[in-house]
N, C-alpha and C positions, 0 to 999 in steps of 0.2 A: 378822783373817781371813787365812789363809795365801794368798799370792800367788806369782807366778813368782819374786819376790825370794827367798822361802824356798827354792825349788828351786835357784836359782843358788847360794845359800849352802851347801846341803848338798852340791851337786855339786863345789864347788871348795874347801871348807874343808880337806879333807885335802891337796889340792895346795898350798894356801897355808901349810901347817904349817911347811915349811922356810923360807919367807919371814919368818915371825915368830919364828923360833928365837931371835933376839937378845933377845926380851922375856923376861928371866929371871924365874923364879918368885919373887914377893915372899915374904919370910919374916915380915914384921910387917905390921900393919894400916897403919901409916904408910907403909911401902914400897909397899903396894898402892895407897893413895890417890895417892901421887906418880906411880906407874907409869900409873895410869888417866888422870890429868890430862895426863900427857905424851902418851899415845896420843890423847886428845881433841884436844889442840892440833895434833899432827902430822897427824891425819886431818881436821882442820877440822870436826869434828862440832859442831853448834850447841849442843845440850844433851844431857846424860845424866842419867838418874835411876837411882840405885843404892841397893839395900837389901841388907844382910847380916844374917841372922837365925840364931840358934841356939835351943836349948831354953829359954834364959832370956829370949829376946825379941830385938828389934833391937839391934845394937851398932854399926851404921853406916847411917844413912839420909841421903841427900844428893841435892841437885840441883846439877849442875855446868854451867858455861857459860851460854849465853844462850837464854832461852826464845823470844825474838824478835830476829832479827838487825837489823831496821830500827830498832827503838827501843832496842836493847841492854838489854832487860829481862833481869835475871838469873834463872836457874832456881834453885829451891829445893826442899825436900822436899815442898812443897804444890803445886808446879806439876803440872798435870794433863796426862797423856799419853794416847795412844790404845793400847788393849790388843790390838785385833784378835782373832785366834782364841783367845787366852787366855781370852776370854769363855766359850768352850765348857765350861770346867771347871765353871762354875756350873750348866750344864744337868745335868751328871752328878751334882753335889751335890744338886740339887733332886730328881732322880729317886730317888736313894738315900734321901733324907729320906722320900719317900712310900713307898719300899720298907720302910723301918724301921717305918712306921706301918701296914703291911699293906695299903696302898691300891693298890700296884703290885707287880708282880713282873718281874724282868728277862727272864723267858722268856715274858711275855705277848705274844700276837700283835698286830701292828699292825692287822690287819683287825678284831680284836675291840675294840681300844682306840679306834681312830679310823677307822671305815669311811667317814666322809665325806671323808677325805683321799685324794686321788688318788695311786696308785702302780701300777706294773706289775711283776709277778713271774711269769714262765712256770713257775716251780717251786713256786708257792704251795701247792699241795695236799700236796706231800711235804716241802718245805723252806720253810715260811712265814717271812716277815720278822718278827723279834721285836724287842722294845724294846732288848735288848742289842746287836743289830746296828746300830741307829741310833747308839749311843754309841761302838761300837768300829769304826765305818766299814767294816763287812763286809756291807752291804746289796747291794753290787754296783752301786749307783747311779752315774750320771754326776755330775760336780760341777755346781754352778749354771751355768745358761746365761749368756751375755753379757748377755742382756736382763734377767735377774734381778740380776746384779751391777751393771749400769748404772742400773737404775731407782732413783731416789732419792725417798723420800717418808717423812718422819719421822712422819707421822700415820697411816700405813698399819698396820692391825691385823695380828697374826701370822697369823691365818687368811687374810686377804686376800693377805698375802705368799706363803703356801703355795699359794694358788690362782692366783697370777700365773705364767703359763707353766710349769706343773708337769711338762712332758714329760721333764725330766731324771731324774725319779724312776722309772726303769725298770731293773730288775736285768739286768746284762749277763752275769752268771754266777750260780751257785747261792749264795744268801745263806748266810753263815756259813763261807765258804771263803777267799776272797781279800780282803785289806785294800786299800782304795783311798780315800784321803782325800777327803772331800766335805763341803760346807757345808749340804747339805739335811737329812741325818739329824738333826743336833742341833736344827735348826729344828722338825722334826716332833716330836722328843722334848720340846722346850719346850712345844709346843702340847698335848701329852698332859699335861704338868704343869699347864698352865693349865686344861685340861678337868677333870681329876680334882680339883684343889684348889678350883676355882671362883673363882680369882683370876687377874687378868692376870699373865702370866709375870713381867714386870718388877717388879710389886708383890710377887709371891711371893719373888723373890730378895731384894728390899729388906727384907722382913719377917724372913725366916729366916736371912739371911746378912749382908747389908750393914749393917743396923742393929746386930745383936749384935757384929759385928766392928769397929764404930765407923769404918766406911768412908764418912764423910760427904761426901766429894767425888766418890764413884763413882756413875756413872749411865750408862744406855744411850742418853742423848740429849745433844744440844748444849745444855746448860742455860745459864742466865745465869752460874752459877759457872764453867762451862767457858769462856765468853766472856771472863771476867775473868782466870782463872788458867790457862787452857789454853795449851800451847805452840803456836807456829806450826809447821807441817809443811813439810818441804823435800824436794825431789827430790835426786838425787845431785849435780846441778849447781847446787844452792842456789836453785832456783825454788820459790816458795810453792805449796803444794798445798791445794786446797779441802777443806773438811770433807766427808767421805763419809757421807751419811745411808743407811746400809745397811738395806734393808728386812728382811733376815734377821738382825735384831738379836741374837738369842741366839747366833748363830754368830760374831759379830765386832763388836758395837756398843759394847762397854764403854769408858768412859774412867775413868782413875783416877790418883791421885797416888802418888808413891813411898812416902809415909807410910802411905797406906791399904793399899798392896800389901804393906808390911812386916807389917801386922796379919794380912792374909790368909795370908801365908807362915808366920807364927807358928802360925796355926790348923792348917795342914797338917802342920807339923813336930810340933806337939803332938797329932797324931792325932785331930783333930776337936774339940779343946778350945780355948777362948779365954776369958780373964778368969774362970777357975774355972767356966765353963759348958760342958757337953758338948753342942755343937750337932749333932754327928754321931758315931756310934760309931766306935771304932777299926777294927772289922771292916769298916765301910762304906768308910773311907779306904783300907784295904788292898785291898778289892775294886776300888776305882776305879783302883788302881795296877797291876792284874794283867790282862794280855791273856789272853783265853780262847777267842775264837771263830774266829780265823784258823787256817788249816792249820798255820802255823808255831808258833803258841802251843800248839796241841793236840799238836804233835810235840816240844815241849820247849824252844823258844826263849824266853829270858828277856826280851830287849829286844822292843820293839814298841809297840803302842798299846792301852792299857786303855780304861777308860770316860772318854773325852776326857782322856787322861793319857798322855803319852809316857814311855817307859822307854828310856833310853840310857846309855852309859858314857863314859869318858874315858881315852884312852890305855890303859895296861895295869894300871890300878888295881884292876880287878875290883870296882868299886863301881857300883851302879845309881843313876842320877839319875832323878828323876821331875818332871813338870811339863808345861808347854806353851809353844809359841811363838805369837806373834801378829804379823801384818803387814798394814798398809794402806798406801796411798800416803803416804810421808813419815813413817810412824809404826811403830815396832817394839818388841816386848816379848819378852824371854827370861826365863822363870821356871823355875828348877830347885831341887829340894831333895833331900837324901839322908837318908831315914829312918834308915839304919844309923848315921849320924854325927850326926843331929839338927841339921842345918845346911842352909842354902840361900841363894839369892840371887835378886834381881830386877834386870834391866837394861832400862831404857827409853831410847829415843832418838827424836829428832824429825827424822830424815833417813834417806833411803835410802843409808846409808853402810856398805857391806859390810866395808870395811877396819876401821872402828872396832868393829863388832859382833864380828867374828872375834877381833880382838886383845884386846879387853876381856874377852870370854868366856873366852879362854885364860888370861888373868891371874887371873881370879876362880876358875876351876875349879882351876888349879894351886895357888892360895893355900889353898883349902878342903881340898885333899888333900895338902898339903905334909908332914903328919906321919903319913900313912897308909902303912903298909908291910904290905900283905896278901900272903899266900902265893898264888902263882899257882895256878890250877886244874891238877890233875894231868893231864898229857898222856899219851895212850895211842897205840899204833900206829894209823895212819889206817885205818879200816874199808874193806873191799874196795869197798863201793858208792860210796865217795867217790873211790876211785882211778880210777874210770871216767868222771870228769866232764870230762876234757879236751875242749876245743872251745869253740864260741861259744854264748852264751846270750842270749835276748831277753826283756825283761820283758813279762808278759802281764796285768798289772793296772794299766793306765794310768788316771790320775786322771780323764780325760774322753775321750770319743770323738774330739773335735776335736784332741786332743794325741796320739792313738795313733800316728800316723805318726812324729812326732818322737820319741816314746818308744821305738818299736820300731827306729828307725834309729840315733838318737844314744845310746840307752841300752844298746846291745849290750855285753856283757861277755865277756872271754876268760878261761876257766878252764884252769888247768894244774896238774899234780900233780908234785911232786918233793920229795925229802928228807923224806918223811912229812908233807908239808903241802899244803894246797890254796892256790893262788895265784889271786887275782882281780884283773883290771885292765880298765878301760874300753877298748874298741877305739878310741874317740876321746877327746880331752881326758884324756890319760894322767895317772895319779897319779905322784908322785915315784918310787914303787916299788910293785910289786904287794903285795897282802896276803899274809900268811903264816899262814893259819888252821890251827889244830890241833884234834884230836879229844879230847873228854873222856869220851865214851861212844859206843856204836854208832850213835847217831842225831844227835849234836849236835857242831858245831864252834864254837870260840871265835875271834873276831876280836881279835887282839892290840891293835888300835887302840882297842878299847873294853873289853877284858878280860871281856866277857860272852858267854854262849852265844847266838849269833845266827844260825847257819847250820844248816839242817835239810833233809833230804830229805823230800818230801811226795808224796802221790798225789792230784793234783787230779782231781775226778770228771769234768771235761770235757777237760782237757789231758793227763792221765796224769802220769807222773813229772816232777817239777819240783824246783827248789831255791829255798827261801825264805830271803831275807836280811833280817834285821830290825834292822840296826845303824844305821838312820836316815841313814847316809851314802848308801847306794844301796838303800834299802828297796824290796824288790820280790819278786815271784814270777817265777822265771826258768825258761824252757823251752829245751831245746837246739834249735838250728837249724843247718842246714848252712852251710858256708862259702860255698857257691855262692849261697845265698839272701842271706847277709850282704853279700858283696862284689859280688854281682850288682846288688842294689838300690842300694847305695852307689855302685858304679861307674856305674850308669845316671844317678844324680843328678849325679855329678861331670861326666860327659860332657855331659849336657844343659846344665848350668850353664856349662861351658867353651865349648861350641859357641854357646850363646846370647850369651855375652859377646863371642866372636870375631865373631859376625854383626854386632854393633853396631860393633865396630872396623872390619870390612870395609866397612860402610856409609859410614864416613867417607871411604873411598877411592872406592868406585864412585859415590857421589852426586856427588862432584866430577867424575868422568869423565862422568857423565850430563849434568851441567851444561855440560860442554865439548863435548857431542855425540858422544862416543866410544862411548857405549852407546845405540844408537838402537832396537834391537829391543824391542818390547813384551813378547815372551816372556822375554827376558833380564831385563827389569825385574821381571816377574811372579815369576819363579823366585827372585829375590833378595828381593823386598819382603815377600812373605807370611810366610816364616820369620822375617824381621826383625821384623815387627809382632807375631808370636806371641811372640818373645823379649822384646820390649819390654813386652808385657802381663804376662808372667811376672815380669820384673824389677820392674816397677812394683808388682805385687801384693805381692811380697816386701817391698818397702821402703815400702809404704803407711803403716805406723805412724810411720816416720821422717819421712815427708813431712807428715803431718797432725798429728802429736803429739796424738793423741786423749786426752781425759779418760776416766775410767771410765764416765761417763755417756754419752759419745759412742759407746763401743763397744757399748752395749746398746740403741741406738735408731737410727732411720733418720738417718744423718748422712753427711758426705762420706766418712769412712773405711769405714763399713759398706756404703754403696752401691758404692764403688769395689771393695771386696772381693767383693761379690756379682756385679757386672758382670764383673770380671776372671776370677772363677772359672767363669763361664759362657762367656765369650768364649774363654778359653784353649784348652779342648779342641776347640771348634768351629774355631778358627783353625788348630790343630795338624792336624786332619783335612783341612781345606781345603788347607793347605800341602802335605801329603803327596800328596793327590789331584792337585793342580796340578803337582807335580814329576813324578808318574807320567804325567800327560797329555802333558807336554812332554818325555818322556824321549828322543825322537829329534830334538829341536830342535838346531840348529847354534848352540850357545852354549859359553862357556868351561867346559870339563869340570871343572876344579878347583872353580869356583864352583857348578856344578850338583851335584856330589857332596857338597859341603859343605852345600848347602841340603837335599838329599835326606836325608842322615844326620841333620841337625838336625831336620827335620820328623818323621822316624821316632822320634828320641829324644823329641821333644815329645809324640808320640802315645803312646809307652810310658809317659811320665810322667803323662799325662792318665788313662790306664787305672789307674795306681796311685792317683792322687787320687780317682778314682771309687770304687775299692775301699775307700778309707778314708772315703768320704762327704764329700769336700772339693770337690764340684762344686756350684755354686749356693749358696754359704754365706750364709745369712740370719742374721746375728748378732743382729738385733733380734727374732727369732722365739722 
C-alpha cells in the first residue's frame, strides 16, 4: 500500500540522481550482482529480494543479506516479503478475467454493480462512477482515512472493511477527469469480483492466478508459512516494525517470495501466459497497461496509471516500463517490466531504506537498457499554447483532503519557456536542474528524463485550462496561480513560524525578568503570554508525531497522538483569536512597545494561519473518525 514513503521517493529521486552518478551501469550479470551487494552493504539494508526475468523465464532469483538482524537468519529466494500496493495488480487481473468471460464490463456503473456500497458523487447523473474509474484511480475519491488505515483485523470481511468509516468515498471532482491515487477504489473493485464470481476475493485470486502461477508462498494473510519464512521489517533506524493487518487487503495485503514473484513477472512478460497455459489474453494485459480515463491520457500522454498498472520511463531511453510499487511500514516492492524488450525485474526490501531502493533501482534499470539505442522522438517547434505557460502552477488533484494544504503549498512548480523548450522546477526542494521538455506534436511534450510523452494541455471541466504531467516524478494536474497567491501564502507561513519561534526565544528572557520582579504589570504579562501559548500549541501540534512516534494503528484510533492533534487543532484558532483581541484591548497600555508590536503581529499572523487551516478543513481534526 503506497505511503508517504513513496511520495518522498518520487519527490527526491531526481534530485538524488547526481549523488548516485558514481554507480556505473553494470555490463554483465556478475557486475550487476556485485554492484547491488556493494550498495546493500553501504546502505546497511538488511535484506533484498531480487528477480530478473526475460521471455525465457527467470535468470537471476536471489535473496541477499539477513532476513532477521537479531538471529542473523540469511535471506534467500524463498524468504517472504510484503508487497504492499503491488497487490492491486491482482484486482485488475481478476476484473479483466471476468470481463473476458462476459460477466463484467469496464464501463459498468458502480451504482448498478454494487448499490449496497456507499459512495458519493454529485455528478452521478451525468458522469457516473464506472468500474474502470475504480482501477485507474479517477473516481475523485479521497484516500482511506486514518481510521481505516489504522484499524487492524485480519478476520474482517471485505464488505465489513468497505462499510467501516466509508466517508472517504466521495468524489471531489468529476469522475473520469483527474487521477488521484487512492486505496478505496481497488477495494470496491475487489468486492465486485467477489460478488459477481460468488467466491471470496482472496479465494478467487488463489484459484485463478496464484495456483496456476505456482505462487505457493503468496497470501493475503500472516500465515504460518509467513511466520516461518517471513522477513522481519525495519524502520529507517533499524527498529522492528509490527505486521500490519490491513483490512483493505486487496489494496495492499499480499506477501510473497522472490521466487513466486519471478513466476508472476514471467506471466506478465509472456502476455498472460504461464507454463503453456493462457491465463489471460494478451489483449487484456495490454488493456491493463494503458491509461484511458484521465484527461491526460485522453489528450495523448503515454505515461500514467492504467488498470492498477503504472507506466513510466527511465532517463532518455524512450522505453515504457510497466508495473507497480508497494509500500508498508518496513516493507517495499518495486516491480517493473518492459513489454517491448520482454524483460523485467522485482526488487523487494525489508526496511524503509530510500538510499538502497533508489540506487539498486538505478543499477537494474541501467543494466536492462544497456544495449538499447532507440532513436529519440522527433522534436518540433514548441507550439504557441505551450509558450504561454510561464508562471507558477499548483497541483489540483491532491491524494487526500487532509494533504491538500501541503500539496498546494509545497507542490508548487515554476514553469518557464526558453530555447524552444518548457522548463519545470519545484519552487521548493529544487531539482539539480529544471526539466527541458520538448514538443513532438501540437498537444504533447516529452520529458527527457523519461523519454516518454508525459506533458499535455487539458481543459478540466471544473478548473478550466490546466497542464497534466504524468511522468510519475511530479504526477499531477497543474493550474496556473498568481505569484501573489504563491508567495503570499508561503510568506505568511514563514512569518508565522519565525515569529512563533522568536516568541519562545523571547520567553526565555522575559520569564527570567518576571522571576526577578522586573515585569510586574499583569497587562504586560498577558500581552506576552497568550501569543506564546498559541505558538507553543502550534509547535507542539507540528511535532506531535516526533513526540509520540505513533504506530499506524495509533493514528487511526483515539490515542495520545490523535487526541493531541484534535485538541491542538481546536485550541490553536481559539487561542489565536483571544491573543489578538487581548492585544487590541490593551493597545493603549503602558508596556514595552517592541514587545507589544511583536505580540500583536504574531497574534495577527496566527489568526491568518487559522483562517487558512479552516479553509482546508484542518480545524478539529478527528483522525479516528
